C-alpha positions as CSV (number, residue, x, y, z in Angstrom):
1,M,-36.3,-30.8,-17.9
2,L,-40.0,-30.6,-18.3
3,L,-41.5,-34.0,-17.3
4,L,-43.6,-34.0,-20.5
5,L,-40.4,-34.1,-22.5
6,F,-39.1,-37.1,-20.6
7,S,-42.3,-39.1,-21.3
8,C,-42.9,-37.7,-24.8
9,G,-43.7,-40.5,-27.2
10,I,-43.0,-43.5,-24.9
11,P,-45.4,-46.2,-25.9
12,S,-47.4,-47.6,-23.0
13,K,-46.6,-51.2,-24.0
14,A,-42.9,-50.7,-24.7
15,A,-41.0,-53.5,-23.1
16,W,-37.7,-51.7,-23.3
17,W,-36.2,-48.8,-25.1
18,A,-32.8,-47.1,-25.8
19,E,-31.7,-43.5,-26.2
20,N,-28.5,-41.9,-27.4
21,D,-27.7,-38.4,-26.1
22,Y,-25.0,-36.5,-27.9
23,T,-23.8,-33.0,-27.1
24,W,-21.0,-30.9,-28.7
25,G,-19.9,-27.3,-28.7
26,A,-17.5,-24.7,-27.6
27,Q,-13.8,-25.4,-26.9
28,G,-14.0,-28.9,-28.3
29,F,-16.6,-30.0,-25.7
30,K,-18.2,-33.4,-26.3
31,K,-20.6,-35.4,-24.1
32,E,-22.3,-38.6,-25.1
33,S,-24.3,-41.3,-23.3
34,L,-26.2,-44.4,-24.2
35,T,-29.1,-45.6,-22.0
36,F,-31.1,-48.8,-22.1
37,F,-34.4,-48.9,-20.2
38,K,-36.3,-52.1,-19.3
39,T,-39.9,-52.4,-18.0
40,V,-39.9,-54.7,-15.1
41,S,-43.5,-54.3,-14.1
42,S,-46.5,-52.1,-15.0
43,S,-45.2,-49.3,-12.9
44,S,-41.4,-49.9,-12.7
45,V,-38.5,-49.3,-15.1
46,V,-34.8,-49.9,-14.6
47,G,-32.1,-48.5,-16.8
48,L,-28.3,-48.7,-17.4
49,N,-26.5,-45.6,-18.7
50,T,-22.9,-45.3,-19.8
51,G,-21.3,-42.2,-21.1
52,F,-18.4,-39.7,-21.1
53,F,-17.7,-36.0,-21.4
54,K,-14.6,-34.0,-22.1
55,N,-14.0,-30.3,-21.9
56,D,-11.4,-29.9,-24.6
57,G,-10.3,-31.5,-27.8
58,N,-8.0,-34.0,-26.1
59,Y,-9.7,-37.4,-26.1
60,S,-7.3,-38.7,-23.4
61,D,-9.1,-36.3,-21.0
62,K,-12.4,-38.1,-21.3
63,T,-14.3,-38.7,-18.0
64,Y,-16.4,-41.9,-18.1
65,I,-19.7,-42.2,-16.2
66,L,-21.9,-45.1,-15.1
67,K,-25.5,-44.6,-14.0
68,I,-28.3,-46.9,-13.0
69,P,-31.7,-45.0,-13.1
70,I,-34.6,-46.7,-11.3
71,L,-38.1,-45.3,-12.1
72,Y,-41.4,-46.0,-10.4
73,S,-44.8,-44.6,-11.4
74,G,-47.7,-44.5,-8.9
75,L,-51.3,-43.3,-9.4
76,D,-50.6,-39.7,-8.6
77,Y,-46.8,-39.6,-8.2
78,F,-43.5,-40.5,-9.9
79,L,-40.4,-41.5,-8.1
80,S,-36.8,-42.1,-9.4
81,F,-33.5,-42.9,-7.9
82,K,-30.3,-42.5,-9.9
83,P,-26.9,-43.6,-8.5
84,F,-23.9,-42.6,-10.5
85,Y,-20.2,-43.2,-10.5
86,Y,-17.4,-41.2,-12.3
87,L,-14.5,-43.5,-13.1
88,E,-11.2,-42.0,-12.1
89,N,-9.7,-39.8,-14.8
90,T,-6.0,-40.9,-14.5
91,N,-4.8,-37.7,-16.3
92,I,-6.3,-35.4,-13.6
93,G,-6.6,-37.9,-10.7
94,S,-10.2,-37.2,-10.0
95,S,-13.3,-39.3,-9.5
96,A,-16.8,-39.0,-7.9
97,Y,-19.9,-41.0,-6.9
98,G,-23.3,-40.2,-5.6
99,G,-27.0,-40.4,-6.2
100,K,-30.2,-38.4,-6.8
101,I,-33.7,-38.9,-5.5
102,Y,-36.5,-37.3,-7.5
103,F,-40.2,-37.1,-6.4
104,M,-43.1,-35.7,-8.5
105,Y,-46.7,-35.4,-7.2
106,H,-49.5,-35.0,-9.7
107,F,-52.3,-32.6,-8.9
108,G,-55.2,-33.2,-11.4
109,E,-58.0,-30.7,-12.0
110,S,-61.3,-31.1,-10.4
111,S,-63.2,-32.7,-13.2
112,A,-62.3,-36.0,-15.0
113,S,-62.5,-34.3,-18.4
114,Q,-59.8,-31.8,-17.4
115,A,-57.6,-34.2,-15.5
116,E,-55.5,-35.0,-18.6
117,D,-55.5,-31.5,-20.2
118,E,-54.8,-29.4,-17.1
119,Y,-52.7,-30.4,-14.2
120,T,-49.9,-29.2,-11.8
121,H,-46.8,-31.1,-10.9
122,L,-44.8,-30.4,-7.7
123,I,-41.3,-31.8,-8.0
124,L,-38.7,-32.2,-5.3
125,S,-35.2,-33.7,-5.6
126,L,-32.3,-34.2,-3.3
127,A,-28.8,-35.2,-4.5
128,G,-25.5,-35.9,-2.9
129,A,-22.0,-36.8,-4.1
130,Q,-18.5,-37.4,-2.8
131,Q,-15.6,-36.3,-5.0
132,K,-11.9,-37.2,-4.9
133,T,-9.7,-34.6,-6.4
134,K,-6.6,-32.4,-5.8
135,V,-6.5,-29.1,-3.9
136,N,-3.9,-26.4,-3.6
137,R,-3.4,-25.4,0.0
138,N,-0.5,-23.2,1.1
139,S,1.2,-23.8,-2.2
140,Q,1.1,-27.5,-1.7
141,L,-0.9,-30.1,-3.8
142,K,-2.8,-32.8,-1.9
143,K,-5.6,-35.2,-2.6
144,V,-8.9,-34.8,-0.7
145,N,-12.3,-36.3,-0.5
146,F,-15.2,-33.9,0.0
147,R,-18.9,-34.0,-0.1
148,E,-21.5,-32.0,-1.9
149,A,-25.3,-31.8,-1.9
150,S,-28.2,-30.1,-3.6
151,F,-31.9,-29.5,-3.1
152,E,-34.2,-28.6,-6.0
153,A,-37.9,-27.6,-6.1
154,Q,-40.0,-27.3,-9.3
155,V,-43.5,-26.5,-10.2
156,E,-44.8,-27.5,-13.6
157,K,-48.2,-26.4,-15.0
158,N,-50.1,-27.8,-18.0
159,F,-52.6,-25.5,-19.7
160,Y,-55.1,-27.3,-21.9
161,N,-52.4,-29.8,-22.9
162,Q,-51.1,-27.2,-25.2
163,F,-48.8,-25.0,-23.1
164,F,-46.4,-26.1,-20.4
165,L,-44.6,-23.9,-17.9
166,L,-42.0,-24.9,-15.3
167,A,-40.2,-22.8,-12.7
168,S,-37.4,-24.3,-10.5
169,G,-34.8,-23.4,-8.1
170,S,-31.7,-25.3,-6.8
171,L,-29.5,-24.8,-3.8
172,F,-26.0,-26.3,-3.6
173,G,-23.6,-26.9,-0.7
174,S,-20.1,-28.2,-0.3
175,F,-18.7,-29.6,2.9
176,D,-15.4,-30.4,4.5
177,S,-14.3,-26.7,4.2
178,I,-13.7,-26.9,0.4
179,K,-13.5,-23.7,-1.6
180,Q,-13.6,-23.3,-5.3
181,A,-10.3,-21.5,-5.4
182,E,-8.5,-24.5,-3.9
183,L,-9.8,-27.1,-6.4
184,I,-7.5,-28.5,-9.1
185,N,-9.4,-30.2,-12.0
186,P,-12.6,-31.2,-10.3
187,V,-14.5,-33.8,-12.3
188,L,-18.2,-33.8,-11.1
189,D,-20.7,-32.3,-13.5
190,H,-23.1,-30.5,-11.2
191,C,-25.9,-30.9,-13.8
192,E,-25.9,-34.4,-12.3
193,L,-27.2,-33.1,-9.0
194,S,-29.8,-30.6,-10.3
195,F,-31.1,-29.3,-13.6
196,L,-29.0,-26.2,-14.4
197,G,-30.5,-25.4,-17.8
198,T,-27.3,-25.9,-19.8
199,F,-25.7,-28.7,-21.9
200,A,-22.2,-27.8,-20.7
201,S,-20.6,-29.9,-17.9
202,L,-20.1,-27.4,-15.0
203,T,-17.5,-28.8,-12.7
204,N,-17.0,-25.6,-10.7
205,L,-19.0,-25.3,-7.5
206,P,-22.4,-23.5,-7.9
207,N,-24.3,-21.8,-5.1
208,Y,-27.8,-21.7,-6.6
209,A,-29.6,-21.9,-9.9
210,L,-33.0,-20.4,-11.1
211,N,-34.7,-21.8,-14.2
212,L,-37.8,-21.0,-16.2
213,Q,-39.0,-23.2,-19.0
214,F,-41.8,-23.1,-21.5
215,A,-43.1,-25.7,-24.0
216,R,-45.7,-25.6,-26.7
217,N,-47.5,-28.6,-28.1
218,L,-47.4,-28.4,-31.9
219,A,-50.9,-29.6,-32.5
220,P,-52.2,-31.7,-34.2
221,Q,-49.0,-33.7,-33.5
222,E,-49.6,-34.3,-29.8
223,H,-46.1,-35.7,-29.3
224,S,-44.2,-32.8,-30.8
225,H,-43.1,-29.9,-28.6
226,L,-41.2,-26.7,-29.1
227,Y,-39.5,-25.6,-25.9
228,F,-37.5,-22.7,-24.5
229,G,-35.6,-22.2,-21.3
230,F,-33.6,-19.6,-19.4
231,S,-31.3,-20.1,-16.4
232,R,-29.3,-18.0,-14.0
233,I,-26.5,-19.9,-12.3
234,N,-24.6,-18.3,-9.4
235,M,-21.2,-19.8,-9.0
236,D,-18.8,-20.0,-6.0
237,S,-15.7,-17.9,-6.6
238,S,-16.0,-18.2,-10.4
239,P,-17.9,-16.2,-13.1
240,N,-21.7,-16.5,-12.8
241,A,-23.6,-17.9,-15.8
242,Y,-26.7,-17.2,-17.9
243,S,-28.1,-19.9,-20.1
244,A,-30.8,-20.1,-22.8
245,I,-32.1,-23.2,-24.6
246,V,-34.4,-23.6,-27.6
247,G,-35.3,-27.0,-29.0
248,I,-37.8,-29.3,-30.5
249,R,-38.8,-32.8,-29.5
250,T,-40.9,-34.9,-31.7
251,K,-42.1,-38.5,-32.3
252,T,-41.1,-39.4,-35.9
253,N,-43.1,-42.7,-35.9
254,P,-44.6,-45.1,-33.3
255,K,-41.1,-46.5,-32.6
256,T,-38.8,-43.5,-32.6
257,S,-38.4,-39.9,-31.4
258,F,-35.7,-37.3,-31.3
259,D,-34.8,-34.1,-29.5
260,L,-32.7,-31.4,-31.3
261,A,-31.7,-28.3,-29.3
262,Y,-29.3,-25.3,-29.1
263,N,-27.8,-23.8,-25.9
264,W,-26.5,-20.3,-25.5
265,L,-24.2,-20.0,-22.5
266,K,-22.7,-16.7,-21.2
267,F,-20.4,-16.4,-18.2
268,D,-19.6,-13.0,-16.7
269,N,-16.7,-11.3,-18.5
270,I,-16.2,-14.4,-20.8
271,S,-17.2,-14.7,-24.5
272,T,-20.5,-16.5,-25.3
273,R,-20.3,-20.3,-25.7
274,N,-22.6,-22.3,-28.0
275,Y,-23.6,-25.9,-27.5
276,Y,-25.8,-28.3,-29.5
277,K,-27.7,-31.5,-28.6
278,F,-29.2,-34.4,-30.4
279,L,-31.1,-37.1,-28.6
280,F,-32.5,-40.2,-30.3
281,Q,-34.9,-42.7,-28.8
282,V,-36.0,-46.1,-30.2
283,F,-38.7,-48.3,-28.6
284,F,-39.1,-52.1,-28.7
């Protein structure tokens, strides 16, 4: 996600804030999370996130997730670490845990007057996870633990504080000789490891993803942005995906903001799927 959309409307003196992120769509999919952020110093923020997702209309198949985002902002850089834990889904016998490290470096323009209106961000992230699930080998079911990792690189450019462009690419790898065709009900959402440009929870193994995003500042409302995105996701032994997003994020008053968006998702040889998202923030 564009960094400007993460920081859009956050008051500089906010001691803490909360956000509720709710997504729903095709095939009874639902995903919801509640996050509380607390400022612990002038440059550090700690959060607590709890949530769930389910890929069908059966609420007993919910997968619950716990995350603890830790954010640090320096003079020219931004650093975050987000450990996560997927509680075991007893219906499918799968669980996962891992973490993601995210580093952003800010390149300001040459003159002080341009530094805020024109800049470039270089963003690198590295994530890893271990998942426990079932596999089918030689017509026999067995439980295994296997590891996954991803590396992501992004470049974000701000033009006159009016237009924002971001291009990114992600590479994924699975270890321990695991193949997608063997997996039975994997639980890890790979959007946890890298930004895939979709609201859906993709539990199948991806190989790589390419993303392009664009945002427009809706002047004179500096904290309102209209944004668009397109993604190409190459999957391992399952249909590849194409995703497009359009949304608006705006600050409704000094204490609240919201994000409303639509996601079109198309897998090869599978009907189009539609998803919707509503995120609400309140600051204290």
